[in-house]
N, C-alpha and C positions, 0 to 999 in steps of 0.2 A: 114232631113224630105223629105217625097215624096210630090209629086205634089199635090196640093190641088183638091179636087174631082170635083169641078165645073169649073175648067178652061178647058171646053169645049166648042163649040160653037154649041148649038143644038137648033132649032127653035122649038117652042111649049113646051118647057120644063119651069115648074114654080116654083117659090120660096116663102118660108113664113120664115121671120126673128122674133123669140121671144125673147123679150129683157128684162133682169132683170138688176135691178143696176140704178145709176145716169145719169143725163143728158149727162154726156161726154159717156157714153155708147150709150144713144139714139143718139147722134152725130155720133158715131162710126158705128151704126145700118144704119144710112141714106148713109153713105160712103160705106158701104158693099152693101146695096140695089143698088148704083152707079154702082159699079163691076159687080154685076150680070146682070143689065139691058145693060151694055156695052157688056155682053156676050151674048145677046138676051135672057136673060131669062125673063118670065113676071111674075107679082105679082099674087100670087093664093089668092084667097078671104079667104081661111082658111086653116088649115095644113092639112086636107083631101083631098085638091085637089094638094098639094105640090108634085114635084119630088125632090126639095131639100129644108131642113130645117135646118136653121141656129140658133143655140141656142147662143145669146151675153150674158154670164152670168156675175156673180160676186161673187167673193169669200169673199167679204167684210164682209157679215153675214151668219151665217148659215141657216138662213130661206130661203135665196136664192137659197143655195146650195141645201136645201131640195127639194125645188120645181123642181129644174131641176130633181133630181132624181126621182120626181113624175111623171115627162113626159115620161120617159124611156119605161115604158110598154105600153103607149100610141102609140109611136112609134114603137114598135115592131110589134104591132097590125096592124099598118098602112102599114107595110113592107110586111105583108101577101097578102095585097090587092094590093099594087104597087110594083112590083120586082125592079124597076127603082129609087125608094126613096132613096136617102142618106141623112145622116144627120151629121152635122158639130157643134163643140162646140167651141167656142171661148170668148174672152172677159178677163176680170180679173181673171184668174184661177191659183190659187196655185198648186204648183208641187204636193202637197199630194192628191189635188182634181181632177188633170190632171191624176194621176194615178189610182184613183177611176173610172173615167169616160171613160177611153180610151177603155174598152170592149163592152161599150155600143153605143160609137157613130164611125161612119165610119172615122172621124178624129177630132182631137184636135189641133187647130192650134192657132197661134198669128198673129194679124194684126198689125205689127210696122210701115207699110208705109200708112195708111190711110188717112192721112192728106193730102196727094197730090191729093186726088180726091175731086172733086165738086161733092157734095152730091145730092141726091134726096131727098128734104124735106118730111118729113112726113105730113106737113099741109102746107098751103099756108098762115098762118099768123105769126108763129112763127118759126125763124131759128136758130139752135143750131152751133155756131160756135167756135170751140176749138182754144184758143191763144196759149197754151202750151199742152204737155203731160207729165204724171211721177210727181214725188214729190222728194225733197230735205230733207223734214222734216222726222222726224222719231218718230211719235207718238207710242207709244208702243202697241197700240191696232189694228193699222192699217196695212193691207195688202199691199195697194196701191204702196209703194216704191217697192216691190217684185215682183207685177206682172206687173205694168206698167214702172219701171225703174227709174231712176234719170230724174230731169227736163229737158226738151228740149223745146225751145221756137220757133215759128213760127216768120218768118220774118215779120215784122209790115205792109210791103207793101202788102205781101199776104192776110193778114187778112183784110185790109182797101179794096183791091180788092174784095174779097168774100163778104164783107158787101154791097159795093156798086151795087154788082151782084144782092143780094136778094132785096135789096130796089129797085131798077129797076122793079124787078118783082112783085113788091106791097107787099113784107112782111112788117107788122108794129111793129114787135117785135123782136129785136135781141138781143139772149142770149151769152154773152162771157163767155167762160168756160175754167176751169184750175181746177188742184187738189188745187192749192192756187195761185189765180191770182195776189195778190199782188206781188207774186215773178217774173212776168213777165218782162223781159227786151230783147228788140229785139237784136238779133243775128247780124244785120248789121249796127245797131246804138245804142251805149250803152247810149245814152241820153232819149231811149224812152222807159220809166219804163210803168207801169200799167196807172198811173194817168195819162200820156202823151197820152197813147194809147185812153184812154177814151176820152180824148180833141179831138183827130184826128177823132174817129168814130164820135163824137157829131158834127162836123163840116161838115159831108157829107151831101149833100143835099138830101132833102126827107122828108116825113112825117113818122116818126117810133120813137119807144120807145128804149131804150137801159138799159138791165139787166145784172148782171153779178154773177156768182157764181164759187167757194167759196173762200173767203177771210179767212185770218187767223189774229187773233185779234193781234198777235205778231208784224206784221209790217203794220197794218193797218195805213197809215201816215196821217198827218194833209194835206198835199198836195192832197192826194185823196178825203179826206172830201171837201176841197174847190172846186176841181172839179166837185164832185156830186153837191153841193150847187148852184153852178153858171150855170151848164149845163143844157139847157132847155130839152134835150131828155133822159136824164139819170133819171130813173125811182127812186122815193123816195122810195126805199126798198134796205134792205140789211139784207142777211143771214149771221150772225156773230155766228159762233158756239161757245158756251163755253165749253161743254162737261160735265162739273161739277162745281159745286158752292163751292168747297172745295180745299183749296190751296194744302192740301198734296196729295189729289186724282191728281190734274192737274199735281204735280211733277211726280207721278207714272206714269201717262198718257205720261209723256215728252211733255207736253204744255208747252211754256216757257213764260208765263206770268201769273200774280196774279190775284185773284178775284178783289183786289183794282184797278189793271191797267186797268181790263176789265172795271169796273165799271166807272172809269175816262173817258176811251175811248168812251162809250155809253153817257156819259156826254157831250163831246165835239161834236159827233155826233148829239146830239139833239139841242145843242146851235145852230149850223149853219144850221141843216136841221129838223125845227121844227115837220114837218109833217111827218117825217120817218115812213116808215112801217119796224118795226124790228122784225125779227124772229130768231131762234136759233137751234142748234142741242145739243142734250144732250144724255148721256148714263147712265140708271140706271142700278146701279147694279155692278159696275166695282168691280174687285178682292179686297177683303179687305175693301170696302167701308161701313164703320160701319152706323149704324142709326144715330147718330150724324151728320156724315158727310153728309148723305143725307138730313137731316134737314137744311144743310147750302145751299143745291141747292134750296131747298123749300124756303128758306129765299130771295136767289138771284131771284127767279122767282118771287115771291112777289113783291120784290123792283123794278125790272126792267120793270115790266108788258109787257112781250113780245105780240107781236101780233100773233103770232103763233111759234111753237115749234114740231121739228121733234126729238121725242122720241124714242131711240133704247134700247131694252134689251140688256146687254152685252153678247155677245158668243164668246168663246175662238176661235181664228184663228191659226192655226198652223204656226209658223216660225216667228211668232210676239214677242216682248219682255215680253208682258203681258200675253202670253201662258204658258209660266215659273212659272208664279203665279197662286196658288191654287184657282180656282173660286169658292170660299165658299159663295156666296149669292145666296140661292135657286132660283130656277124659280119662285116659288111663291111669294116670296119676291121682285123679280125683277118686277113682273106683278102689286104688291101692289104699289111699287114707281112710277111705269110709270101711273098708273091710278092717282095716288094724283097730279102727275105734269100736267096730261092732264086736270084734274078738274081745278086746279088754272089756265090754259091757258084758259080754258072755260069761265072764269069770266072776263077777258080782252078781249078776242078776238072780 
């Protein structure tokens, strides 16, 4: 791979980062900004002023891919006005998407070593701190293992040092990020799992609140629930992705828990943390999802009474196991199911 086009040291050059995707992508964008500013680039007020535009994208959903395609005509127009302008695409990019975009961007890059940089945070209130990168799960609809690779955990000492640093700077909200934070284990001390890491962060002096995302119901331990219940700085908030309310669909998704196990976990959490703010993720219209199976998700929503739900219409992702299954739920029906779930959430929010 040829050297990245921004690896130069030119004063008065300006950059702009366009971010799509999850909070992990936001954290990556903060580290990209640090790299660029170390190279003397300055932040442009908008893309019209930029000499370098970095698009940090996400191939997880087709809608995000489509939005990147939508930017290309704008970039082409900007290049007619600024011949110095360079565009870079990075982030969670599938090989198929990379091939499609290579002719439209000056470079398509992978950023594998961003965790080593102390980031330039995008605001002075919330700091997004990755504790791991990649994922060892194999959910049939998800591209993360293909674009980010297997799970790699940061040394707990690095994480704690970064937390101390941002707390000293006055940040009030610390987000610990991972594709599945429950899988965390320090590479230098096997006794430090995610629950223990949460305790250590909680013990850091300062006035701040701790949040984390995302956990997987499969290994949300009793130890973690206990830590959350007793820790004063850990927010009484959990995003606990269920993805479907039907056991057969969960099996096809390769989600290793049943709805009965999920509901039992929610019961344990609410018993220990009565004031918990519980949110979830769900996919509407997974391939083969019948109306009856969707009704099981409706039933679950009414029973659990989530405070909020992030509802995604299923979109086929090349390379995933689910891509091999016929996407036989129409877009119209996916939208209908999404609307039903949103209306239920609206009653309890």
